[in-house]
C-alpha positions as CSV (number, residue, x, y, z in Angstrom):
1,M,8.5,22.4,-8.6
2,K,5.0,23.8,-8.4
3,F,1.9,21.9,-9.5
4,S,-1.8,21.5,-8.7
5,V,-2.9,17.9,-8.2
6,F,-6.2,16.1,-7.6
7,Q,-7.0,12.4,-7.2
8,V,-10.2,10.4,-6.7
9,S,-11.4,6.9,-6.9
10,R,-15.1,6.0,-7.1
11,R,-16.7,2.5,-7.0
12,G,-19.1,1.9,-9.9
13,G,-21.5,-1.0,-10.2
14,R,-18.9,-3.5,-9.1
15,E,-18.7,-5.5,-5.9
16,K,-15.5,-3.8,-4.9
17,N,-13.0,-1.2,-6.1
18,E,-9.7,-2.8,-7.2
19,D,-8.2,0.5,-8.5
20,R,-5.3,2.2,-6.6
21,M,-3.6,5.5,-7.3
22,G,-1.3,8.0,-5.5
23,Y,1.7,10.3,-5.9
24,C,4.9,11.1,-4.0
25,Y,7.6,13.7,-4.4
26,T,10.9,15.1,-3.3
27,R,12.2,18.6,-3.7
28,E,12.9,18.1,-7.4
29,S,11.1,15.0,-8.6
30,G,7.5,13.7,-8.5
31,L,6.0,10.3,-9.1
32,F,2.4,9.7,-10.1
33,V,1.1,6.1,-10.3
34,L,-2.2,4.4,-11.0
35,A,-3.0,0.7,-11.1
36,D,-6.3,-1.2,-12.0
37,G,-6.5,-4.6,-10.5
38,M,-8.0,-7.0,-13.1
39,G,-11.3,-8.7,-12.6
40,G,-11.5,-12.4,-13.5
41,H,-8.4,-13.1,-11.4
42,P,-8.1,-13.3,-7.6
43,E,-7.1,-10.3,-5.4
44,G,-6.7,-7.7,-8.0
45,E,-6.7,-5.0,-5.3
46,V,-3.7,-6.6,-3.7
47,A,-1.9,-6.7,-7.1
48,A,-2.7,-3.0,-7.6
49,Q,-1.6,-2.0,-4.1
50,L,1.6,-4.0,-4.4
51,A,2.4,-2.3,-7.6
52,L,2.0,1.1,-6.1
53,Q,4.0,0.4,-3.0
54,T,6.9,-1.3,-4.9
55,V,7.2,1.6,-7.4
56,S,6.9,4.2,-4.6
57,A,9.5,2.4,-2.5
58,L,12.0,2.4,-5.3
59,F,11.3,6.0,-6.1
60,Q,12.0,6.9,-2.4
61,R,15.3,5.1,-2.7
62,E,16.4,6.5,-6.1
63,A,15.1,10.1,-6.0
64,R,18.1,11.9,-4.3
65,P,16.5,14.3,-5.0
66,V,16.0,13.4,-8.7
67,V,15.9,10.0,-10.4
68,R,18.8,9.3,-12.8
69,H,17.6,8.0,-16.1
70,S,13.9,8.2,-15.4
71,G,12.9,5.9,-18.3
72,E,15.2,3.2,-17.0
73,F,14.0,3.7,-13.5
74,L,10.3,3.3,-14.5
75,A,11.0,0.2,-16.6
76,A,12.9,-1.4,-13.7
77,A,10.3,-0.4,-11.1
78,L,7.5,-1.9,-13.3
79,M,9.4,-5.2,-13.5
80,A,10.0,-5.2,-9.8
81,A,6.3,-4.7,-9.1
82,H,5.5,-7.6,-11.4
83,Q,8.0,-9.8,-9.6
84,Q,6.5,-9.0,-6.2
85,I,3.1,-10.0,-7.4
86,I,4.4,-13.3,-8.7
87,R,6.2,-13.9,-5.4
88,Y,3.0,-13.2,-3.5
89,A,1.1,-15.8,-5.6
90,S,3.9,-18.3,-5.4
91,E,4.2,-18.2,-1.7
92,R,0.5,-18.9,-1.3
93,A,0.5,-21.6,-4.0
94,M,-2.3,-19.7,-5.8
95,L,-3.7,-21.5,-8.9
96,D,-4.1,-18.2,-10.6
97,T,-2.1,-15.0,-10.0
98,P,-3.4,-11.5,-9.1
99,R,-3.0,-9.1,-12.0
100,T,-3.1,-5.4,-12.6
101,T,-2.5,-2.7,-15.2
102,L,-0.1,0.1,-14.4
103,V,0.7,3.6,-15.6
104,A,3.3,5.7,-13.9
105,A,5.0,9.1,-14.6
106,V,8.1,10.8,-13.3
107,L,8.2,14.6,-13.5
108,Q,11.4,16.4,-13.0
109,Q,13.7,19.0,-14.6
110,S,10.6,20.4,-16.5
111,S,10.0,17.1,-18.3
112,A,7.8,14.0,-18.0
113,T,8.6,10.4,-18.6
114,W,6.1,7.6,-18.2
115,V,5.6,3.9,-18.5
116,H,2.4,1.9,-19.0
117,C,1.3,-1.7,-19.2
118,G,-2.2,-2.6,-20.0
119,D,-5.1,-0.2,-20.6
120,S,-4.8,2.4,-17.8
121,R,-3.9,5.6,-19.7
122,L,-2.0,8.8,-19.5
123,Y,-3.3,11.9,-21.3
124,L,-1.1,15.1,-21.8
125,V,-3.1,18.2,-22.7
126,R,-1.6,21.5,-23.8
127,D,-3.4,24.7,-24.7
128,G,-6.7,22.8,-24.8
129,Q,-5.4,20.2,-27.2
130,L,-4.5,16.5,-26.7
131,L,-0.7,16.5,-27.2
132,T,-0.4,12.7,-26.7
133,R,-1.9,9.7,-24.9
134,T,-0.7,6.2,-24.2
135,R,-1.9,3.4,-26.5
136,D,-3.5,0.4,-24.7
137,H,-1.9,-3.0,-24.8
138,S,-5.2,-4.4,-26.2
139,Y,-5.9,-6.1,-29.5
140,L,-8.2,-3.2,-30.4
141,E,-5.4,-0.6,-30.2
142,Q,-3.0,-2.9,-32.0
143,H,-5.5,-3.2,-34.8
144,A,-5.7,0.6,-34.9
145,A,-1.9,0.7,-35.3
146,G,-2.2,-1.8,-38.2
147,V,-0.4,-4.6,-36.3
148,I,-3.1,-7.2,-36.4
149,R,-6.5,-8.0,-38.1
150,L,-9.3,-7.3,-35.6
151,E,-11.5,-10.1,-36.8
152,Q,-9.0,-12.6,-35.6
153,V,-9.3,-11.7,-31.9
154,N,-11.5,-10.5,-29.1
155,R,-11.1,-6.7,-29.3
156,N,-11.5,-6.1,-25.6
157,I,-8.8,-8.5,-24.4
158,L,-5.5,-7.2,-23.0
159,F,-2.5,-9.1,-24.1
160,T,-0.3,-8.1,-21.2
161,C,-0.4,-7.0,-17.6
162,L,1.6,-7.2,-14.3
163,G,1.2,-10.5,-12.5
164,S,0.7,-12.7,-15.5
165,P,2.9,-15.8,-16.0
166,S,4.5,-14.2,-19.0
167,K,6.9,-11.3,-18.9
168,P,4.9,-8.0,-19.2
169,V,5.0,-5.9,-22.3
170,Y,5.3,-2.2,-21.6
171,D,6.1,1.1,-23.3
172,V,8.3,3.9,-21.9
173,T,7.7,7.4,-23.3
174,G,9.8,10.5,-22.8
175,P,11.3,12.6,-21.6
176,V,8.7,15.1,-22.9
177,S,9.4,18.8,-22.2
178,L,6.6,20.4,-20.1
179,Q,5.3,23.9,-20.4
180,Q,3.5,26.0,-17.8
181,G,-0.2,25.0,-17.8
182,D,0.3,21.5,-19.2
183,K,-2.1,19.0,-17.7
184,L,-1.4,15.3,-17.2
185,L,-4.2,12.8,-16.4
186,L,-3.7,9.2,-15.4
187,C,-6.9,7.1,-15.4
188,S,-8.3,3.6,-15.2
189,D,-10.4,2.3,-18.1
190,G,-13.6,3.2,-16.1
191,L,-13.1,6.8,-17.3
192,W,-12.1,6.5,-20.9
193,G,-14.4,3.5,-21.4
194,S,-17.4,5.8,-20.8
195,L,-16.1,9.1,-22.1
196,S,-14.5,9.9,-25.4
197,D,-11.0,11.4,-25.7
198,A,-12.6,14.6,-26.9
199,D,-14.8,14.8,-23.8
200,I,-11.9,14.1,-21.5
201,V,-9.7,16.7,-23.1
202,R,-12.4,19.4,-23.3
203,Q,-13.3,19.2,-19.7
204,L,-9.8,18.9,-18.5
205,A,-8.8,21.9,-20.5
206,A,-11.7,24.1,-19.3
207,K,-11.2,24.0,-15.6
208,P,-8.6,23.6,-12.8
209,V,-7.9,19.9,-12.2
210,A,-9.6,20.1,-8.8
211,D,-12.8,20.9,-10.6
212,A,-12.4,19.0,-13.8
213,V,-11.5,15.6,-12.3
214,P,-14.6,15.2,-10.0
215,D,-16.8,16.3,-12.9
216,L,-15.2,13.8,-15.3
217,V,-15.6,11.0,-12.8
218,E,-19.2,11.8,-12.2
219,A,-19.9,12.0,-15.9
220,A,-18.3,8.6,-16.4
221,L,-20.3,7.0,-13.7
222,R,-23.5,8.5,-15.1
223,S,-22.7,7.3,-18.6
224,G,-21.8,3.8,-17.3
225,G,-25.1,3.5,-15.4
226,A,-25.8,0.7,-13.0
227,H,-23.1,-1.5,-14.4
228,S,-20.4,1.2,-14.5
229,D,-16.8,0.2,-14.0
230,N,-14.8,1.7,-11.1
231,V,-13.4,5.1,-12.1
232,T,-10.0,6.3,-10.8
233,V,-8.1,9.4,-11.8
234,V,-5.1,11.4,-10.7
235,A,-4.4,14.6,-12.6
236,L,-2.0,17.5,-12.3
237,E,-1.3,20.9,-13.8
238,W,2.4,21.6,-14.2
239,E,4.0,24.8,-12.8
240,T,0.8,26.3,-11.6
241,P,1.9,29.9,-10.7
242,D,-0.3,30.0,-7.6
243,A,0.0,26.3,-6.6
244,F,1.4,27.1,-3.2
245,E,-1.8,29.1,-2.4
246,S,-4.2,26.5,-3.6
247,T,-5.8,23.8,-1.5
248,H,-4.7,21.3,-4.1
249,G,-1.4,22.9,-4.9
250,V,2.1,21.6,-4.1
251,S,5.2,23.8,-4.0
252,T,8.4,21.9,-3.3
253,D,10.7,24.9,-3.2
254,S,11.1,24.8,0.6
255,I,11.5,21.0,0.9
256,S,14.9,20.0,2.1
257,D,17.1,17.3,0.6
258,G,16.1,13.9,1.8
259,V,12.5,14.8,2.5
260,F,9.9,12.4,0.9
261,A,6.2,13.0,0.8
262,S,3.6,10.4,-0.3
263,T,-0.1,9.7,-0.5
264,I,0.6,6.1,-1.2
265,Q,-0.1,3.7,1.7
266,S,3.0,2.7,3.5
267,G,4.3,-0.8,4.0
268,V,7.5,-1.5,2.1
269,L,8.2,2.2,2.5
270,D,8.8,1.8,6.2
271,T,11.8,-0.6,5.7
272,P,15.0,-0.6,3.7
273,V,14.1,-1.5,0.2
274,D,17.4,-2.6,-1.3
275,D,16.1,-6.1,-1.7
276,L,12.3,-5.7,-1.0
277,D,12.7,-8.8,1.2
278,D,10.1,-11.3,2.2
279,A,9.5,-9.8,5.7
280,A,8.8,-6.4,4.2
281,I,6.4,-7.8,1.7
282,E,4.6,-9.8,4.4
283,R,4.1,-6.7,6.5
284,S,2.9,-4.8,3.4
285,I,0.4,-7.5,2.5
286,A,-0.9,-7.7,6.0
287,E,-1.6,-4.0,5.9
288,I,-3.3,-4.4,2.5
289,N,-5.5,-7.3,3.6
290,E,-6.5,-5.6,6.8
291,A,-7.5,-2.5,4.9
292,I,-9.5,-4.6,2.4
293,R,-11.2,-6.5,5.3
294,R,-12.2,-3.2,7.0
295,S,-13.6,-1.9,3.7
296,A,-15.6,-5.1,3.1
297,A,-16.9,-5.0,6.7
298,R,-18.2,-1.4,6.2
299,K,-20.3,-2.6,3.2
300,T,-22.0,-5.4,5.0
């Protein structure tokens, strides 16, 4: 595999940034994940980080060097992440549970498969045109699909997420065959809430991802103004011919079997993940909370 990739997360006019994103890969398979911890509930940043670490840990176990049945894997990984968040809240007797959205994609064998829950999105752009994007699990998007009458509900409310007491609703898409030059973008609602789909596609198509992504994020923050949401994006261009020569390029051709590379913070990754046991989760949460504490200390 050869691809160019760029990721960035910027805090808007919020007290803290609860978004998390990252990617990991083997010689023949790549995983790209983004989660947006939900405000209005406690410890959204922990829910988002737990989701990333759980999905990444399962990918490390299953990608040998490819994931069998990537759609089934993504669905199972999403549910495992949901269960870990519920366990975290239960063990602490929390009155309300941490919650997060999730969008994740597996790229392998020249195709992409993705899962999403909530309103974090994936865009697939080909030859300057939007090939497809995910549809949010919000009442507004359901109205657009003709499922409900919008006047009956609050249009901005999500009806599902990870960490809620009810079982998450999610959609799996793919596999979708990829062509050289295809661009995939995963983002939190801080991006698409401030920029139109047309703006996102136009800028993503016009430049390499390492240039397009920072410009998109900056434009979203400017548009959102003083009360801008946090903006988080991870984007890639598939089979970039000169990826191995690029600062932001990845070529896995020389990676040996069994090698796993990741930008996602470790924790559960450092232990056997067959059961994702309590001790592993406790160590993971300790790392998360310490990182959050350090971040908060730097702001004061």
